[in-house]
DOVEX-707089 format. One record per residue (C-alpha): residue in one letter; x, y, z. Coordinates in pm, whole numbers, plus 50000, padded with zeros to 5 digits. Example, Ala and Ser with C-alpha at 12.3 -4.5 7.8 and 13.67 -1.06 7.14 Angstrom:
A512304955050780 S513674989450714 
//
This chain:
M486525386549347 E484595399649651 P486645406749969 M484825380050173 V485355354149898 L489045363249882 Y489315359650260 I487725325150257 F489935314249968 F493225324650129 F492135311950470 S491425277950318 L494995276450184 M496255278750542 I494245249050666 P496235216450669 G494585191350441 S492585217850251 F494385209749925 S493505178549732 I496115153649617 T495595133849298 F496315096549301 T496545079748962 F496185041948966 K497675022048680 N497214984948610 N500134969848419 C499154934548527 P498004909248264 S494484907448408 T491864928848581 I492444938148945 W490204954449206 P492184979649414 G491124982749776 I491605013549996 L491685015850375 T491845050050542 T493755052850870 P491365059151164 G491045096351237 K492105106850887 P489745122050626 L488185095050412 F489395086350065 P486585092149810 T486285054849735 S487275022749913 G487334999849611 F487014999149233 E487694977848925 L490764984448712 A491114965948382 T494514956348248 G496194986748093 A493685010748250 L494225042948447 Q491955058448709 S492475089848916 S490975100649248 D491485131849457 A492055129149831 P492585155050106 A496235164150165 G495845151650522 W494795116750411 G496575085650532 G496045048950459 R496895020150231 F496175006549883 W496354970649765 A495194949249473 R492504922849494 T492844895349235 G490574868449098 C487334883949227 D484084867049124 G480564881349102 Q480094878649481 F483494895149538 T485184864749676 C488734872149567 T491694848649551 T493974874749713 G493404907349902 N489774900049993 C488054927350199 G484444915250202 P481644906549961 A481424940049778 L483274962749539 Q483724988049821 C485874976350113 N483954999250355 G486605001250626 A487924965650593 G491574958550515 G492894934050260 S493164898250380 P496864889350388 P499104879950223 V498924912050023 T501374938549900 L500624972850049 A501255008149923 E501095029750237 L500985067750258 N500625093850531 L500135128050374 N501065160450551 G502695141850838 D505435151651084 G507575180750968 G505135189650693 K506145159850479 D504415130750308 F505595096350421 Y505195066150194 D506355030350158 V505734996949991 S505244970350258 L505624932550247 V505054929650622 D501644914250541 G503184892850266 F503054896649886 N500514891349611 L501424915649327 P504294939949251 V503484976349339 S505235010049306 I504635045349440 T505875073949220 P505625110649325 K504745133149029 E506025167748938 V508635168749216 S512125154249254 C511185128249515 I512265091849512 S509975064749379 T509735032549577 T508874999149426 C508614961949468 S508764951349104 A509954915449150 D507654885249130 V508184873949488 N505734845349432 S508304828349210 L510834829949497 C508454820849779 S509524794350028 P507164764050017 D506134769250380 L505014804950299 S503334797649966 V499604802149900 K498474780349609 G495744787149357 S493334761549218 D495874752648948 G498624746349203 R500594777849121 T501734801649396 I499384831749392 A500664848649710 C503504845749960 K502854848050334 S505074866850575 A506704845250840 C504564863151101 L501384852650921 A502644817350859 F504034809351205 N502644836251442 Q505804837051651 P507144868251830 Q510524868151658 Y508794870351320 C506014894151427 C508224918251627 S505924913251925 G506374904652292 E510044905352390 F510914912952025 A508794944852006 S511694969051955 P514144976451671 D517154963151863 K515434930151948 C513564923551621 Q516094916851346 P515894903450989 T515274866050959 N515944840550687 Y512354845550574 S512324883750571 T515614883050379 I513834865350091 F511524895550059 K514334920950109 N516624905649849 A513794905849595 C512564941149679 P515304961349853 Q513154992849886 A510174975450049 Y509514968350415 S510404932050481 Y509604932450855 A508114957451099 F511304976951187 D512774978550837 D512485016750835 K516015026950739 T515865015650375 S512095014550324 L510415046750442 F510455076650206 T509415113150237 C508365140649999 P507285177050046 V503565181750098 G501615187749779 A502955160249554 N500585139349345 Y501225102049325 I501045073449075 I500285039049223 T501265012648967 F500334976149000 C502854953348822 P505304981848745 
//
């Protein structure tokens, strides 16, 4: 290898975010889903913002190690991409739009503070499908919401499908838009915003997932930079 090529190669290894991280998406759900991806502003873009994933299928994508953002599943999408849950606009690609809540989120911030990856499963925007995040090839903790929260959803949080079945479960913030549920206004701090009867429904079903905005202690996980990740829908 030429000296200049060697220099460029080793210099690139020193640049944060110069490595790529492989995300493998797996659909264990009984029907096709359409994962959506939203990149955090200021972070390098993920190579796609939406795709189709048939039941039982796997798909992998590489992202910069400095990437940050969220994944979610859209369900029941028709030919015009009107989806029953997780809608992000009338196209396969979400193109910078987030998933319409209620929706289960898999959130990651790669190469964050202290040279670590941060990741979580969040029900702060409600729930539509179970999701897990599993680091590969390293001894880091997986986090999951594997329960069918829809079957436990309070009637005043329930979103019904055309057949009358619950297809998603709203957060109390989304349902009632009150500061004590949204951790806003006078409740915008960890000591003031506490679990509620509604958030406890989510927490009891999925102890590792965020159930409200300040649920960090049991819901935020870290891993050394460089791990690859499996995102499983319906683990």
